[in-house]
C-alpha positions as CSV (number, residue, x, y, z in Angstrom):
1,M,23.3,24.1,-10.5
2,E,20.2,25.5,-12.1
3,H,18.9,21.8,-12.7
4,I,19.3,21.2,-8.8
5,T,17.1,24.1,-8.0
6,E,14.4,23.1,-10.5
7,I,14.5,19.4,-9.3
8,Q,14.0,20.6,-5.7
9,N,11.1,23.0,-6.5
10,L,9.3,20.1,-8.6
11,I,9.8,17.7,-5.6
12,E,8.4,20.4,-3.3
13,M,5.5,20.8,-5.6
14,I,4.9,17.1,-5.8
15,E,5.0,16.8,-2.0
16,R,2.2,19.6,-1.8
17,A,0.2,18.0,-4.4
18,N,0.3,14.7,-2.3
19,N,-0.6,16.4,0.9
20,I,-3.5,18.2,-0.6
21,I,-4.8,15.1,-2.3
22,L,-4.4,13.3,1.2
23,I,-6.5,16.2,2.9
24,H,-9.2,15.8,0.1
25,Q,-9.3,11.8,0.5
26,Q,-9.6,12.1,4.2
27,T,-12.7,14.3,4.3
28,E,-16.2,12.7,5.0
29,F,-17.1,13.4,1.2
30,P,-13.8,13.4,-0.7
31,D,-14.0,15.8,-3.6
32,E,-13.1,13.4,-6.5
33,N,-12.8,16.2,-9.1
34,S,-10.3,17.9,-6.9
35,I,-8.3,14.6,-6.4
36,S,-8.4,14.1,-10.0
37,N,-7.0,17.5,-10.8
38,Y,-4.2,17.3,-8.3
39,E,-3.3,13.9,-9.5
40,R,-3.0,15.3,-13.1
41,L,-0.9,18.1,-11.9
42,K,1.4,15.9,-10.1
43,M,1.8,13.9,-13.3
44,Q,2.7,17.1,-15.1
45,Y,5.4,17.7,-12.3
46,F,6.8,14.1,-12.8
47,E,6.9,14.7,-16.5
48,E,8.9,18.0,-16.0
49,L,11.2,16.1,-13.6
50,A,11.9,13.4,-16.1
51,E,12.6,15.9,-18.8
52,I,15.2,17.6,-16.6
53,F,16.8,14.2,-15.9
54,N,16.8,13.5,-19.6
55,Q,18.7,16.6,-20.2
56,M,21.2,15.5,-17.8
57,N,21.5,12.2,-19.5
58,I,19.7,10.3,-16.7
59,P,16.8,8.7,-18.5
60,L,13.5,8.1,-16.6
61,K,10.4,6.3,-17.7
62,L,7.1,7.2,-16.0
63,T,4.4,4.8,-15.6
64,A,1.0,5.6,-14.4
C-alpha cells in the first residue's frame, strides 16, 4: 500500500507543477526561467514515478 500513497502524491505534485506552469505561460510576460524550472521538477517527479512502477514490475519508458 505504501506505493499507492507515493504514486498518488507524485501525481498530485505533477498536477501542481502543471498548474503553476500554466499560470506562468498565461501571464503577459511569461517567466521562461520559472517555466523551465517547473518543467524540470515535473520530469523529476515522472522519473520517481517510473522508478516506483519499475519496482512493482511495471516498466515505464519516459520520453521528453
